TINU-378787 format. One line per 2 residues: number of its first residue (from 1); their letters; for each residue x, y, z of C-alpha. Coordinates in steps of 0.05 Angstrom, whole numbers, plus 32768, in hexadecimal, padded with zeros to 4 digits. Layout:
<torbas>
NUM = a = X Y Z ~ ...
</torbas>
This chain:
<torbas>
1 = mr = 85E1 835B 8996 ~ 8602 8389 8966
3 = yd = 85FE 8373 8918 ~ 8623 8385 88DE
5 = ai = 85E2 8398 88BB ~ 8599 839B 88C1
7 = vi = 856C 8388 8882 ~ 8524 83A7 8890
9 = gl = 84F8 838A 8861 ~ 84FC 8346 8841
11 = ga = 84DC 8343 87FE ~ 84FD 833E 87BF
13 = yg = 853A 836D 87CC ~ 853D 8366 8814
15 = sa = 8543 831B 8817 ~ 8579 831B 87DF
17 = al = 85A4 834E 8805 ~ 859A 8327 8848
19 = yq = 85AF 82E5 8825 ~ 85EC 8304 8801
21 = la = 8603 8326 8846 ~ 85FC 82E4 886E
23 = rr = 861D 82BF 8838 ~ 865C 82EE 8842
25 = ga = 8660 82DC 8888 ~ 863E 831D 88A0
27 = kv = 861A 831F 88E6 ~ 85D2 8333 88CA
29 = lg = 858F 833B 88E2 ~ 854E 833B 88B2
31 = id = 8510 8358 88C7 ~ 84C7 835A 88AB
33 = rf = 8485 836C 88C2 ~ 8469 8339 889F
35 = ap = 847A 82EC 888A ~ 8496 82F0 884A
37 = ph = 8491 82DB 8815 ~ 8446 82FB 881A
39 = dl = 8413 831E 87EE ~ 8410 8360 880D
41 = gs = 8447 8387 87EA ~ 846C 8380 87A4
43 = sh = 848D 833D 87A4 ~ 845B 830A 8799
45 = gd = 842D 82F3 8761 ~ 844B 82AB 874F
47 = tr = 8474 82C3 8710 ~ 849D 8305 86FE
49 = it = 84B6 8312 86BB ~ 8501 8313 86B4
51 = rl = 851F 832B 8671 ~ 856A 8344 8661
53 = an = 8559 837A 862A ~ 8530 83B0 8654
55 = ge = 850E 83E7 8630 ~ 850F 8411 866C
57 = sa = 855D 8415 866F ~ 859A 83FB 864A
59 = hl = 85C6 83F3 868C ~ 859A 83BE 86AC
61 = tg = 85A8 8384 8686 ~ 85E5 836D 86AD
63 = iv = 85C1 836E 86EB ~ 858B 8344 86CA
65 = rr = 85C7 8314 86B3 ~ 85E7 830D 86F6
67 = sh = 85A3 8300 8719 ~ 8597 82C9 86EF
69 = el = 85DC 82A9 8702 ~ 85C5 82B3 8746
71 = wr = 8582 8295 8745 ~ 859F 8255 8721
73 = ti = 85D3 8252 875E ~ 859B 825B 8790
75 = ea = 8573 8222 8765 ~ 85AE 81F6 8772
77 = et = 85B2 81FF 87BA ~ 8573 81FF 87CC
79 = ge = 854A 81CF 879D ~ 851D 820A 878F
81 = dl = 8500 8217 8740 ~ 8508 8264 873E
83 = lt = 8518 8272 86F5 ~ 84F9 825F 86B8
85 = qc = 8512 8278 8672 ~ 84D7 826F 8643
87 = gg = 84E7 82A1 861C ~ 84C9 82EA 8616
89 = lv = 84A1 830F 85DB ~ 8497 8358 85DA
91 = is = 8462 836B 85AC ~ 8457 83AD 858F
93 = gk = 8443 83D4 8549 ~ 8435 8420 8531
95 = sr = 83ED 8414 8544 ~ 83FE 8410 858E
97 = as = 83D2 843A 85BB ~ 83E9 8421 85F7
99 = vh = 842F 842E 860D ~ 845A 8404 8647
101 = va = 848F 8432 8645 ~ 84AB 846B 8615
103 = df = 84CA 844A 85DB ~ 84C9 8405 85FF
105 = fa = 84CA 83E0 85C0 ~ 8503 8401 859C
107 = nt = 8529 840C 85DD ~ 8522 83C3 85EB
109 = ia = 8543 83B2 85A4 ~ 8579 83E2 85AD
111 = na = 858E 83CB 85F3 ~ 8590 837F 85DC
113 = ra = 85BF 8394 85A3 ~ 85E8 83BB 85D0
115 = sq = 85F0 8386 8606 ~ 85F4 834D 85D0
117 = vv = 85B0 832E 85EF ~ 859C 82F2 85C3
119 = he = 855B 8309 85A0 ~ 852E 8303 8563
121 = ll = 8504 8336 853D ~ 84C1 8315 8521
123 = dt = 8495 8338 84EC ~ 8447 8330 84F6
125 = de = 8448 82EB 84CD ~ 8481 82CF 84F6
127 = ir = 8461 82E4 853A ~ 841F 82BC 8518
129 = rr = 8444 827A 8505 ~ 846D 8278 8547
131 = fp = 843F 8293 857B ~ 83F3 8287 855C
133 = qf = 83DF 8293 85A7 ~ 83E9 82DC 859A
135 = kv = 83B5 82FC 8570 ~ 83D9 8335 8554
137 = qd = 83CA 8369 8519 ~ 83E3 8374 84DC
139 = ge = 842A 83A1 84E6 ~ 8430 8392 852F
141 = qg = 8480 8372 853B ~ 84A0 8347 856E
143 = yf = 84DC 8348 8596 ~ 84EC 8301 85B1
145 = ep = 851D 82F1 85E7 ~ 852B 82A8 85EF
147 = ea = 854F 82B5 8633 ~ 8511 82DE 8650
149 = gf = 84E3 82B9 867C ~ 84C7 82C1 86C6
151 = vr = 84E3 82B7 870B ~ 84B6 82A4 8743
153 = pe = 84BB 82D6 877A ~ 849A 82AF 87B4
155 = ac = 84CF 8279 87AA ~ 8508 82A7 879D
157 = ir = 84F5 82CF 87E2 ~ 84F4 828C 8808
159 = aq = 8530 826E 87EE ~ 855C 82AC 87FB
161 = la = 853D 82AF 8843 ~ 8546 8265 8851
163 = la = 8590 826C 8833 ~ 8599 82AC 8862
165 = ar = 8588 828A 88A1 ~ 85B5 8250 888B
167 = hg = 85ED 827E 8886 ~ 85E3 8297 88CF
169 = ad = 85B1 82CA 88BD ~ 8580 82E4 88F8
171 = ir = 8537 82E9 88DA ~ 8502 8307 88FC
173 = tg = 84BD 830B 88E1 ~ 847A 8328 88F9
175 = er = 84A4 8361 8918 ~ 849D 83AE 88FC
177 = vh = 84D7 83DE 88FC ~ 84BC 8420 8911
179 = gl = 84FC 8447 890B ~ 8543 844B 88F8
181 = et = 8571 8477 890F ~ 85C2 8488 8917
183 = eg = 85DF 8475 8956 ~ 862A 847D 895D
185 = hg = 864D 8458 891E ~ 8613 8433 890F
187 = vr = 85C8 842D 8914 ~ 858F 841D 893C
189 = at = 8552 83FC 8925 ~ 8514 8401 894C
191 = td = 84DE 83CC 894D ~ 84A5 83AD 8974
193 = gg = 84D5 837F 898F ~ 8505 83B9 89AA
195 = gy = 8541 83D2 8986 ~ 857B 83B5 8963
197 = ta = 85BD 83D6 894C ~ 85EA 83CB 8912
199 = st = 8621 83EB 88E8 ~ 85F4 83F9 88B2
201 = ai = 85B2 83E8 8895 ~ 8587 83D5 8855
203 = va = 8540 83F1 8852 ~ 8520 83CB 8821
205 = lg = 84D3 83DA 8833 ~ 84BA 83DE 87E8
207 = sw = 8476 8408 87EE ~ 847F 8411 8833
209 = lp = 84BC 8437 882B ~ 849E 847F 881C
211 = af = 847B 847E 8863 ~ 84C3 8461 8883
213 = sp = 84EB 849C 8864 ~ 84CA 84E4 8862
215 = rv = 8507 84FB 883C ~ 84FD 84C9 880C
217 = ap = 84B1 84C8 8806 ~ 84AA 84FF 87D2
219 = ll = 84CB 84DB 87A1 ~ 84A4 8499 87A8
221 = kv = 8457 848A 878B ~ 8439 844A 8796
223 = yr = 8408 842A 876A ~ 83D0 83F4 876E
225 = qv = 83DD 83C1 8737 ~ 83AB 8382 872B
227 = lh = 83C4 8338 8714 ~ 8393 830D 86FA
229 = wf = 8399 82C2 86EA ~ 8367 82A6 86B7
231 = ea = 8358 8260 869C ~ 8372 824D 8660
233 = qg = 834A 8235 8625 ~ 835C 81F4 85FA
235 = dp = 8398 81CE 8602 ~ 83BE 81E8 863F
237 = sg = 8402 81D1 861C ~ 83F6 820A 85EC
239 = ha = 8403 823E 862C ~ 8433 8215 8648
241 = pg = 8480 8233 8655 ~ 84A6 821B 8618
243 = rf = 8470 8229 85E4 ~ 8453 826A 8606
245 = pi = 847E 82A2 861B ~ 847C 82D9 864C
247 = fi = 8461 8318 8627 ~ 845D 8364 862A
249 = we = 842A 8379 85F2 ~ 8426 83C5 85E1
251 = lp = 83E0 83BB 85CF ~ 83C0 83D7 858D
253 = gr = 8381 8404 8597 ~ 837F 83FC 85E1
255 = da = 8398 8432 8611 ~ 83BD 83F8 863E
257 = gi = 83EA 83BE 8632 ~ 83EB 8381 8647
259 = yg = 8425 8352 8665 ~ 841E 8308 8678
261 = fp = 843C 82C2 8687 ~ 8437 827C 8672
263 = la = 840E 8248 869B ~ 843C 8240 86D9
265 = vs = 8418 8236 8714 ~ 83CA 8241 8707
267 = gl = 83B2 8267 86CC ~ 83C9 8299 8696
269 = ki = 83E0 82CD 86C1 ~ 83CD 8314 86A0
271 = at = 83D5 8361 86B6 ~ 83DA 839E 86A5
273 = eq = 83F5 83E2 86C8 ~ 83D7 841E 86DA
275 = ye = 83FA 845E 86F5 ~ 83BB 848A 8703
277 = ea = 83AB 8485 8748 ~ 83E1 8481 8786
279 = tt = 83D7 845C 87BD ~ 83F6 843E 87FC
281 = pe = 83FF 83FE 881B ~ 83D3 840E 8855
283 = nv = 839A 842A 882B ~ 839D 83FD 87E8
285 = sr = 835B 83D6 87DC ~ 8374 8391 87DA
287 = qv = 8330 8371 87C0 ~ 832E 8366 8775
289 = sa = 82E7 8377 8759 ~ 82BE 8354 8724
291 = ae = 82C5 838C 86FC ~ 8310 8390 86FC
293 = ve = 8312 8346 86E3 ~ 82D6 8355 86A8
295 = em = 8301 8390 8699 ~ 8346 8368 8695
297 = hr = 8323 8334 866E ~ 8300 8362 8643
299 = la = 834C 8382 8632 ~ 8371 834A 862A
301 = sp = 8349 8313 8607 ~ 8341 832D 85C3
303 = fl = 8390 8321 85B8 ~ 8392 82DC 85E0
305 = pg = 8365 82B4 85C0 ~ 8370 827D 85F7
307 = lg = 8367 82AA 8633 ~ 8323 8289 8653
309 = pr = 82EE 82B5 8678 ~ 82F4 8291 86B7
311 = cl = 8323 82B7 86E9 ~ 8346 8285 8718
313 = ks = 8365 82B9 874A ~ 8376 8307 8749
315 = sv = 83A6 832A 8774 ~ 83BC 836F 8786
317 = cl = 840A 8385 877D ~ 8429 83C5 878D
319 = yt = 8457 83E7 8761 ~ 8486 8426 8782
321 = lt = 84A0 8456 8753 ~ 84D1 848C 874C
323 = pd = 84C8 84C9 871C ~ 84F6 84A5 86E7
325 = rq = 84DF 845C 86F9 ~ 8525 844C 8707
327 = fl = 853A 8429 8746 ~ 854E 844D 8784
329 = id = 858B 8433 87A9 ~ 85AE 8464 87D3
331 = rl = 85C2 8475 881D ~ 8580 8489 8843
333 = pd = 857E 84D5 8848 ~ 8559 84C9 888E
335 = cp = 8593 8499 88A6 ~ 85D1 84A1 887A
337 = ra = 85F3 8464 8898 ~ 85BC 843B 887A
339 = fa = 85A7 8429 8832 ~ 8566 8431 8815
341 = vs = 8550 8403 87D1 ~ 8510 8407 87AC
343 = ac = 8506 83D8 8776 ~ 84D7 8408 8755
345 = sg = 84A2 8409 871A ~ 8493 83BB 8714
347 = hg = 84D5 83AA 86F2 ~ 8503 83A0 8727
349 = fk = 84F8 8354 8743 ~ 8523 8339 8703
351 = hs = 8559 8361 871E ~ 8556 8356 8768
353 = aa = 8585 8315 8771 ~ 85BF 8340 874D
355 = lg = 85AB 8385 8771 ~ 85A7 8364 87BA
357 = ea = 85EE 8345 87A9 ~ 8608 8390 8795
359 = la = 85EF 83A7 87DA ~ 860D 8371 8800
361 = eq = 864E 837F 87D9 ~ 8648 83C8 87EA
363 = is = 8641 83BC 8830 ~ 867A 8387 883A
365 = eg = 86AD 839F 880A ~ 86A1 83E8 8801
367 = rs = 868D 83DE 87B4 ~ 8662 83B3 8789
369 = ri = 866F 8392 8744 ~ 862B 83B6 8727
371 = dl = 862F 8403 8725 ~ 85FF 841D 8757
373 = ap = 8607 8465 8747 ~ 85CD 8468 870F
375 = fs = 8599 8458 8747 ~ 85B3 8494 877F
377 = ln = 8589 84C9 8795 ~ 85B5 84FE 876D
379 = rf = 8592 84F5 872F ~ 8554 851A 874A
381 = a = 857C 854D 8768
</torbas>
């Protein structure tokens, strides 16, 4: 059977693109070597931050807004709980030692103003009054965005795959794609099960993309990240959505910042980021040591009095970065009839629904409502 498109990798971006192609009537095949949603890549962990004003780049706000619209539509169609807008708080100050992204706090405010994102600027006293769960130091400031919150990655992937199948998509899990090549006016994907042909393909392999595409590999690095869920002390309602926002904190006097979530599934989810040691999905250590748990609690607990000492669970996540920490969406150099898409740097899930739609529009209509040019490979030439 020849398909209109093959989607390789069914995580954040692959599941979104598969659903959007299928709902447009395309004959589409989705393939994944595992059984998504799973915890082996970058699209898991119960919750992922979503925020309209990005400190990373000004042009991302419209993409997040469209993703929010799509998730609300998908919720209505499936009954899944995908998006919780509990508010988001970014904390920073002159005494910060950790830097999330260069000028992250100032950029967030500037981008919020430029894109007319509803927000408030809070001084130290106001943070303490409204959010006593955070032990801020004198001089620290807050940016509060009421439309920010979190999405549930496993539920988003599950819902989009279910809708894709409902619209006629073929989905093959537990099947590995070994290669993709141009064949005539289309592409051929070689897998464990044989081979499939299509007019085009989308390669959304996340941390497996460098091994799949030798010509893209020099632009990508994969980093191991660790997520922790700690027991909340005291009245749990104080850390529930509505009273406790998602947060990003450029900590004072520490060489690492933290981010976290309200009580959503199990415990207070807290994490930091590391970009010192690159890895691969085949070689990464997926075990979290007791020392890593202790180090996380030692870093975060002085600033979060409600963070209990007992860790309920931990998980390993993989970030795939380009040199500028922006997305990669372009023709695959190894197979120009296919598109490569990489979320990059851990801040990509909140954009995935809209960018999956944009890819489907590009394939089906030759253009998309979202300008994909900023994510092309040309910027690295």
